[in-house]
N, C-alpha and C positions, 0 to 999 in steps of 0.2 A: 504493500499499499504506499503510495507516494505521499509527500508532504502536503499536497493540496487536497487530496481525497480525505486523508485523516481528519484534519480539522473540520471540514464540512460535516462529516458524519458524526464526529464527536460533539460538535456544537448542536447539531439537530437532536441528538440523543439527550443532551443535557437539558435543552430548553423547550423540548416538547413540540416542536413544529415540523419535524420531519415525519413523512409517512413512509412505511415500508410495506410493499406488497408481496414481498418474497423474492424479488429480483432487484428492483431499483429504488431510488428515493424519489419522493415527491416533495417539493418545497413551496412555501408560500411567500409571495411578495406582499407588501402591505395593501389592504383594502382601504382606498381613500374615502373620505366622507366630508360632506359640506360643513360649514361652520356651525349651523344650528344643531346638527347631528352630534358634533363633538361636544357642544355645550350640554347636551342631554346625555352624555356619557358614551357616545358611540364613536370613540376614537379609533383611528386605524388599528391600534392594538387591540381594543375590545372587539371590533367587528371581526378581525382575523382569528381571535381567540374563540369567539362564539361560533364561528363557522367550523373550526376544528372540533368544538364540543358537539356540534350537530353531526359532524362525520363520525365522531366517536360513538355517539348514540346509535347510529345506523350499524356500525361495526358490532357493538355489544348486542343490538337486537337481533343481528344475523345469527350469532351464536355458532359460527363456523368452527369445527375442530381441525380443519384442513389449512386454513389460511386466514390472515387478517390484515387489516390496514393499521399499522402500529404507529401511534402518535408519540412514541418515546416515553419520557417521564411524565405521567399523567398528574403527579402531584405538583409539578411546577406550574406557575401562573404567568411566566414570561412568554412572549411571543418572539418568534424570529424577527418580525417586523421592528418591534421596540428595541430589542437587543442590538439589532442591526444599526439602529439610529445612533447608538452610543459607541459601539465597539467595531463598527465598520465590517460586521460579518458578511454583509451583502457582498462585499468585494470577494470574499472567498467563494461564495455561492456562485457568483457570476464567473469566477475563474474556473470553478469545477465544471460549470455548464460549457464553457467554451473549450477548455483543453482536455478535460478528463472524460467527460460524457457520462458521469455517474448519475446525473439527475434524469429521471424518466419523465417527469412532468413537473411543470411549473404552474402554480395556481395564483392568479392575481385578480384584481377586480376594482370596482368603484361603486359607491353609493352616491346617486346624484339626484337633484330635483327635476321632476317633469313640470311641475307647476307648484303653486303655494301649499297644495295639500297632498300631492302624490310624488313618489319617489320610485326609482328604478335601481335595482341591484343588479349589476352586470358582473358575471364571474367568467374569467377566461382560463382555459386549461391548454397549455402549450406543451406539445410533446417534444421529444429529443430531436425530431427532424424539422422542428419549427412549425408544424401544423398547429393551428389554433382552433379551438372549439369554444364557442361562447354561448352562454345561456343568460336570459334576461328574465328578471322576475319584478313584476310591478304591483304596487299597493300603496296604501296611505302611509303617511309618516308613523302612524301608530302600529302599523303591521310589519315593521322591520323584523321583529323576532320570527314571524311567520315565513318572511322571505328568506331569512338565513336557514330555516328548516328545509325549505325547498331546494335552496342552494346546496346545502349539506348532502341531501339524497342525490341530487343530480351530479354532484362531484364524485361521490362514491360510484354511481352508475358509470361514470367515465373511467375512473380509475381502475375499478374491479367489478364489472358487471355481475360476477357470480356472487359477490358479497351483497350487492344490492337485490339480487333475486332471492337470496336467502332471507333477507330482511322483509321483502314483500311477503314471502310465504309465512314467516313467523307472525307478521301482522295479520294476515288473513286467517291463520290458524287461531290466533287468540281471539279474533273477532267471530269465530264460529262458521267461517266459510265452509261450503261443502263442494263448491266447484272450482275454487282456487283460480278464478278467471285472470286476475291480475298477475298471479304467479306464473301462469302459462304463457301470458303475454311477455314476461321478463325472460322466461326460458327461451322463447323465440327470438328475443333480443340478443341473448347470450350467444346463440348459435351464429348470429350474424356479426356480432362484435368481437367475440373472442377467437384466438387462433385455433386451428383444427386440433393442435396437440393437446388442447384442453377439453375437447369434446367429452371425454369419459366423465369428467366432473359434471358436465351439463346433463348428461344422460342419467348420471346417478341422482342428480337433483330432481329431474323429471320423474325418475322411478320412485323416489321417496314421496313426492307429491301424490302419485297414484296410490302408494302405500297408504298414506294418510286418508285417502278416500276409500280405503279398504278394497281397492281394485288389485288384488294381489296377482292374479295371473297376468295382467297387463304389466304390472310393475316388474315382474320377473323378466318379461320380454325386453323391457327397456334396460333393466340392469345388465341383461345379456349383451346388448349392443355396446355398453360401456366396456365389458370384458372383451369383446372382439376387437376393440381399438387398442385397449391397454390391459393385458391379462395380468400385469404386476400390480394393479390397484386393488387393495384388499376390500375396500368398502362395498363394491357391488356384490362380491361373494357373501359378506356379512348380511347385506340387505336381502339377497335372495334367500339365505338361510332363515332370516326373520320372516319373510313372506311364506316360505314353506312351512314354517311352524304354525303360522296363522291359518294355513290351510290344512292343518293336522297331518302333515307329511314329514314327521321328525326324522326318519331315516335319511331321506333325501336332504333334509336340512343339514344333518350332521356331515354329509359328504361335502356340501358347499362350505360349511363352516371350518372343516378341516383344511381346505384350500386357503381360506382367509387366515387361519392360524399359522400355516406355513409361511405366509407373506408377512404376517405381523403377529409373531408369537407373544408379544406383551400386551395385547389389546384386551382391556378389560371387558368391553362389550361383546367380544367374541366368546369369552369365557362364560359370560352371563347368558348368552343365547344358546350355548352348548348345554348349559344346565336346564334351560327350558326344554330342550329336545330330549334330554335323558329323563326329565320328569314326565314327559308325555309317554316315554316308553316304559315307565315303571322302574327305571334304573336309578333309584334314589341315591344309592351310595356315590354313583358317578356324578350325579348332580351336586351332591355335597362336596365331593372333591373339587369340581370346577368352581363352586362359589367359594370354597376356602382359598383357593388360589387367587381368585378375583379380589377377595378382601385384603389379601397380602399385597396385591398390585395397588389397590386403592384403598387404603386403610381409613380414610376419612369419609367413606360413603356410608351413610347411615342406612340407606335403602339396601345395600349389598349385605350388611351385617344382619339387618332385620330379616331379609330373605333367607339367609343362611341359618338363622336361629329358628325361623318357622319350619324349615325343612328338617332340621335336627329334631325339633319337637315332635314333628309327625313321624319321625324314625324312632321315637322313644328315648332319644339320648338327651334327657332333660337337663343333665348338668351343663353339657356343652351348649345346648340351646339357650340356657339362662345366661351363660357367659357371653354368647354372641348378642343376645338382645339387651344385656346391660351395656355393652359396648356401643350398640346402636343408639340406646337411650341417652348415653353420654353425648353422642354426636347430635341428637335431635331430642333435647329434653322435653319439648312441648308436644311431641307427637304421641297422641293418646293410643293409637293403634298399637305402637311398639310397647308402651307401658301396659296395656291390656294383655298382649301376648306374653310379656314377661311374667305377669301375675299367673297365667294359665300354666306357664312352664315351671313355676315354682310351687304350684299346689301339691304335686305328688310328694314333694320334700317336706311339706308342713302337715301332712296327715300321718 
């Protein structure tokens, strides 16, 4: 790493205004604002920071286990825009853009007046090749926070459509959607906007959406298309295994989960799903073994310890069940179902 690249990445990491998509960096230039906005607290620093907060909200809402947009140190309140005004960090950023090429995208913009009551927030996203994509959001002066929310989502959509699609699906799922219409629109957008090498992720997202609709056979077909493109990705095998378990085909599920485990042997979800298959087959001891390993891999999961405890209780191993359920209750002390099961597990010892 040369002397120009290192300061840029270090500075963005420290001050929280660098994004990382898994490949390259994204940096922010100050978002300019008219005088009245600055007098009301919307300085370039605040606007830039609030935009990154909205991006963070989308990222967190997406809940992706595969990738994220990392905004660095989230406890810091400084922005690259403000720090740059005092320490000339922007010079380093520009040098890196020009000579090193480590910056994938630059986000800049301005808030300006349309008339006495209305404003426009313009956000520009410039990629490494110099191509500029601009989005404009119009509203009243009082609607600046809403404009920043819109801008945050559209920025994520440009930087990583996959994360944006996950966020849309999460939002629809929480809203009780049954058709996931907006998610399917985003999936179509992902196929058009993302490189062909990332199509397995899109197919997996599509399959999981069908899974949530309980369309398990259709989901299996879509997961299969992901495997055809990239047989080294474990998630489609896991998801096919889950779908087969829902279809009460545990033997076939175990076959798929075995492939997933060979690719990713330390994945807790695979162990947990194998336990589901073994339970369906009446192989309780094998299910207990899988869950025991899963709790070692994820010792802070109350759900895993509770599930293990319930299975041990069903097997008549009350001492071990009590131990597992006590562990679960320490992790989730307000969970009444766990405390109730613990009481049941301890009853034979009290009589």
